[in-house]
N, C-alpha and C positions, 0 to 999 in steps of 0.2 A: 504493500500500500504506500503510495506517494502522496504526501500532504504538503501543499504549497499555500502560503499566505498570499492572498491577492489584494487585500485591502486592510489598512490599519488607519482609520480616520476617527479621531475623537474616541468615543466609546464603541464604535462599530468595528467589527472584524469579519472578514470573509476568507474562506479557504476553499481551495480546489483539491479534490481527492480523486486519485486515479488508482483503480485496481487493474493490474495488467491482465491480458488474456492468458498469459502463462500461469498466473496465480489462480485465475478462475478455472482453468483446465485442470491444474493440479488438485485443487479442492474437489472438483467434480469427480475426477478419477478416484480419489481417495474415498469419497463418500459412496460412490458406486461399488467400489471393491468391498466396502463394509456391508453394503446392502446385499451383495451377491450371496452371502452365506446366511442372510436373515429372512429374505422375502420368500414367499411361496407363490409361484405363478403356474397356473395350469399349463400342462404340456412340457414342463421342464422339471428335471430332478433337482432336489435341493443342492445349491452350490454350483449348478451347471447352467444357470441362466446367462446367456451371452451379455457382455457389458454393453454392446451396441443396443440390445433390446432394453436393458435397464435404462440406458440413456434416453431412449425414446419415451419410456413410461414415466421415469422419475426425474429426468434431467432438469426440466424447468423448475420443478418443485424444489429440488436440491439447491439449484442456483439462487432461487428467490430467497430461501432461508439464509444462504451464505451472504447474499448482498445485504439483507437486513442486519445480520451480525456485523458486517463491515461498517455499515452506517453508524451503528451504536458504538463500535470500537473506535471509529474515527472521531466521534464526538468526545469520547472519554480521553483519547490520546491528545486531542487539541487542548482540552481543558487542563489536563495534568501536565503536559509538556510546557505549556505557556503560563501555568499558574494563574489561570483566569478565574474570576468570580462572576458567574453569569447573572445578568439581570432577569432574563427570561429564558425559556427553553429555546435551543437553537432552531433555526428554520432550515430545513433540508430541501434543496431543489434538485430533484431527480431529472435525468434526461427525458425529453419528450419525443425525440425522433424514434419512431417505431423500429427502424432498421438497427439503430444503436442498441435499443433494448433487447431486440431479438438476438443480436450478435453476442451480447453479454450473457444472456440466459442460456445460450448454447456454447459459451466459452470460445467464441470465434473472434472476439474483439475486446478491447479494453472497456471497462465500465467506469465512467466518471460522473461525479456529482459535486454540488456546491453546498457549503454550510455557511450560513450567515448568522451572526449572533451579536448581542450587545453585552458589554461587561459593566460591572458596577464601578463607579468612580472611586478614585483614591483621594482622600482629603485629610487634612490635619484638624483634629478636634481641639486640642489645647485644653485649658481649664476654663472654668466658668466663674471663678471668684470675682472677676471684675464686672459681672453682670449685675446691675442694680435694679431691683424690682420694688414697686409699691404694692403692699397688700391692703386693700380696703377692708376695714372692719367696722361693724356697727353694733351698738348696744341694743338689747331688747328692751323696749319701753313698755311700761305697764299698760299703756293705751292699746298696744298691739295685742296683748293678751285679752284685754277687754273686748276688742273688736272680734277676735276669734271666738270668744265666748258668745258674743252677740250673734254671730253668724251661725254658730251651733244651735243656739236657742231658736233662731228663726227657722232653721231646718226641721226642728222638732215641735214647733209651736202649733197648737190646735186652732182651727178656725170655726167660727159659729156663723150660720147664715143670718144675714140681716133681715129685719122684719120687712114685710111688703111696703114698698114706697120709700124706704130709706135709700139714700144715695151713697155712692162709693167715695171713700176718703183715702188719703195716703196711708199705705200699709195694708189696705184691704186686698183680698184675693178676688179678682173678677174673672169669671169664666165666660168665654166668648167663642162665637164662630165668626169667621170673617172671610171675605173674598177680596183680594187685592187686584187692582188694575193699574197699568202704566200707559198713559196716552190712550185710555179707553179699552185696552186689551188686557185680559186676564193673563198674568205672567206665571211661569213655572215656579212652584214653591210659595205662591201667594195666597193659597187657600188652605184653611185649617178649621177643624171643629174641636170643641171642648178644650180650648187652650186656656190655661190658668195664668193670669197676669197678676203679679204682686206689684201694686202701684208704688212707685218711688224707688224701685230697685234698679231702674235703667237697664233692664235686661233685654228690652225690645229696642227697635230702632228709634232714634230721637223723634219725639212728638207723639208716639203711639200711646204711651202710658198717660201722658199729660191730658190727652183728649178724653180719657176715660174717667177722669176725676169728675165727680158729680153726676154720673149716669145712674140710672135705676134699672132694675130687672125688667126685661121686655122692651127696653128702648133699642133703637136701631140707628146709632149715630154714624155719620160719615166722617171717617178719620183720614186726615192727610199726614203723612210721615215721610221723611226724606232719608234715604240710605246714605251712610257715610261715604265720603270720597274714596276711602281706602277699604271699602267693603270687599269681602273675599270674592264675591261673584262679580266680575267686571261688568257684566251686562246690566247690573242693577246699581252699581256705584254712582253716587251723586244724583240719582233719579228720585223723583217724588212719586209715591204711590197713593192711590185713592182706595181706601179700605171700607167696604160695606160691612159693618159690624152688627152682630146680634148679641145683646147682653143677656146671658142665661142664668147667671147666679152671682151674688155678691156675698162675701163672708168677711167678718172682721176678726182680727187676731186676738186670741185670748192672752191674758197676762201669764207670763211664765217666770217663776221665781228661780233665780240661780242660787241653789243651795245644795246641801249634801245629797238630797234626794235626786236632784237633777244629775249630779255627778254619778250617783249609783246607777241611774238609768243608762249611763254610758259605759258602765262596767268599771268605774273608778270609785274608790272607797270614800272620797270626800272632795269638797271643792278645793281644798288646799292641795291635794294630790293632783287634781285635774289641772289647776293652774301651773303646778310644777311640770307636769307632762307637756302642757302647751308651750311653756318657756323652753323646755329642752328641744321640742320640735322646731320652734322658731330659731333657736340657736343653731340647730343642725342645718336648717335652710340657709341661714346667713353664712355658715361655714362653707357650704357647697357653693354659694354664690361667690364668696371671696376666693375660694380655690379656683373656680372657673375663670375669674378675671385675672388672677395671677398666672394661670396657665396660658391664657390668651396673650398676655403681655410678654410672657417668656417666649412663646412661639414667635411672636412678632420680632422680638429681639434676636432670636436665633435665625429667623429668615433674613434679617438685615445683615447679620454678621457672616453667615455662611452662604457663599455664592459659588457654586461649582456646577459643572455640566451634569445633566441627568439623562438617563436612557430614554430615548424617544418612545420606545415601546411601552415603558411604564407610564409615561405621561399620557400616551394615547389611551391606554387601558383605564387610567384614572379619569381622563376627560370623558370617555364614553359612559362611565358610571354617573358622573355628575350631570352630563347632558341628558341622560335618560331620566334623571330625577327632575330636571328642569321641564322637559317635555311632559312628564306625568303631572307635574304641578299645574302647568298651563292647561292641560286637558281637564283637570278636575275643577279648576277655578274659572276657566273661561277667559282668562287674561292672555293678552298677546304681548309681544315685545314693544309694540307701539304704546300699549297701556302703561308699560314701565318706563316710557320715555327713551327707548333705545331701539336698536335694530338687531336682527339675528346675527349679522356679521360682527357687530360690536360685542354682543353678548357672548358669542363663541370665543372671541379674543380674550374677554375678561375671564371666562371660565377655564380657558386653556392655561392662562396665567395662574389661576387658582390650582389647577391640576399639577402644574409644574412645582408650585410651592409645596403642595402636599407631598409629592414624591420626594422632593429634596429634604423636607423635614422628616419624612419617614425613614429615609436612608440615614440621616444624621442620628435620629433616635435609636435606630437599630444598631448602629455602630457603637454609640455610647452605652447602650444596654448590654451589648456583647462584651465590651471591654470591662464593664463594671461587674460582669458575671451575675447579672440580675436573673433570677429564676422565678417561675410561676409554680406555686405549690399545687399538689393534688387537691388540697382543701379549697384553694381559690377556684380551681376549675370546677369542682363539684358544686360550689356555691353559685357559680355563673350558670351552670347547667340547670340547677334548681330554679334560679330566677327566670331563665328563659322558658322552662317548662311551665311555670306559673302563668305565663302570658297566654297560654292556650288551655283554659279550663276544660277538663274532660278528656284532653288528649295528652296529658302529662307523660304517660308511658311511651306513646308513639314518638313524641318529641325527644324524650330521653334517649330512646334507641336510635333515632335518626342521627343525633349528634355523636353518640358513642361509636357509630359505625361509619361515620363520614368525616374523614380527616380534614377535608377542606372546610366543612361547616364548623368543626371543632376549632380550627385555626381562627375562624371569624370571631369566636368567643375569646380565644386566647389573646388576640391582637390588642383590644382595648385595655385589657388588664396589664399587658406588658407596657403599653404606652404610658399608662398612669404611673407605673413603677419608675419608668425612665424620667418622666417629668418630675416626680417627687425627688428623685435622685439629684437632678440638676438644680432644682429649687433649693435643695439642702446645701449645695455648693455655692450658690449665688448669694448676694447681699440683699436681704429682704427686710424692708422697713414697713412696719404697720402704720396706717394712716386712718384716723377716725373719719367716717363719713356718715351721712344720714341713711336711713333705711331706704329711701327712694333712690339715692345714688347707688347704693349697693345692689339693689335689685333691678336697676334700669338696664335694659338690654344694651349691649355694645352696638356700635355702628353695624348696620345690616349689610356688611360686606360678606353676607351669608356666613353662617357658622361653619360653612364648608372650609373656610380659611383656617379654622382652628383644629381641624382633624387631620392628623398625619396618616398616610396609608400604612398602617402598622402590620398589614399582612407581610410587609417586608422585614418584620422584626424577628425573623428566625435567626438564631445565632449560627446555625449550621447551614451550609449551602447544599440544597438537594441535588442529587445526581440527575443530570438532564435525561429526559426521555426522548424518544425519536418516533416519528410517524412510521407506520408500517409501509413496507415497500410493496406496491401492487404490481 
């Protein structure tokens, strides 16, 4: 086998592989000689089948197997000899000329093919002690606990029907049917029956609840309400709907005392214990929000600091996943690129840049994690599996078995765990300073450069390079 490098440009490598006709013939004759004493063919005594007959019967099959072996061997030789770290599995280009294929399968001519691959980049990581990060932290105010208690009370509050002729007030539950029209036409999703509206909660589009203040059972008010400009369904955003409403029932909220009995109804022994539990939950929420912001700022700092070439194949793979999500979101929301104030061309360029950033960060995190010898424990994987199974009530066993028997799916659970470990490792090496902020600032979403920019492609985070596989030779 003769292997010749034909391209070495950036991270791309190409090789030409030639198996001589002599090697093909030698292999064919050796294999046929072995078969001679093993096969049983009608009309011939064992061991007496002419080689020429065996060649006609088994020659092409023997050569096809041998060629497949040589493709695999060539891949392995190229990787080991050159000390390559592959980004993706090699692409094998077999000959297409029928005459050349026939000659090789009959050991009458050389067999040549090409192997194209991309390698992982080499880069210096250095240390992270000079990275400065701010960690926003917020104290849990007593008013937040009271607000949580109030929401819990509202969800458990009993309602009593108002007497005939009484009108609806703020806080009342009004049961209605309605038919909505825009420009005189009934629109999809604008019709409903037996809908319960709690006045003053602002859960409906602006103007709808206000129009029901003062109504009585049996009345049929015409309600005008305008959809927000950022409404999820683009075809309705900013438009005013005319709703023909029928008021079917009105109920007022009964008083609910927040005491130990209320807490026990929630499975907690006392109000003091309930308040403590709520505080702990809010503190955990704040801690997650703080951690997410620190992670985002760290990844931004790493993306600015580390600039190196990334494999095009990995970028294309990542971009395809992102673009698929974009198309799915557009389909479900009805929004177009024009609705977002952009064009498809500009959006593609933006998301490709995001894909490149994700790949670069993924490679960096993988390298840092490997050098730090970070490991994922069996317990962590078990907990991740349990959490995933719980997302599918009634199918827990099937989901468990699916992941346990599917290495690629299992890797998708392993990747985010590994990523968080690496991020925590780097944060531990950086200079982090706490900064007190308000609850609103802590929980405020970051700029919507799509959270895609914060997620590195951690399927790259395997510490060991898998042995490349090759396509079957047909």
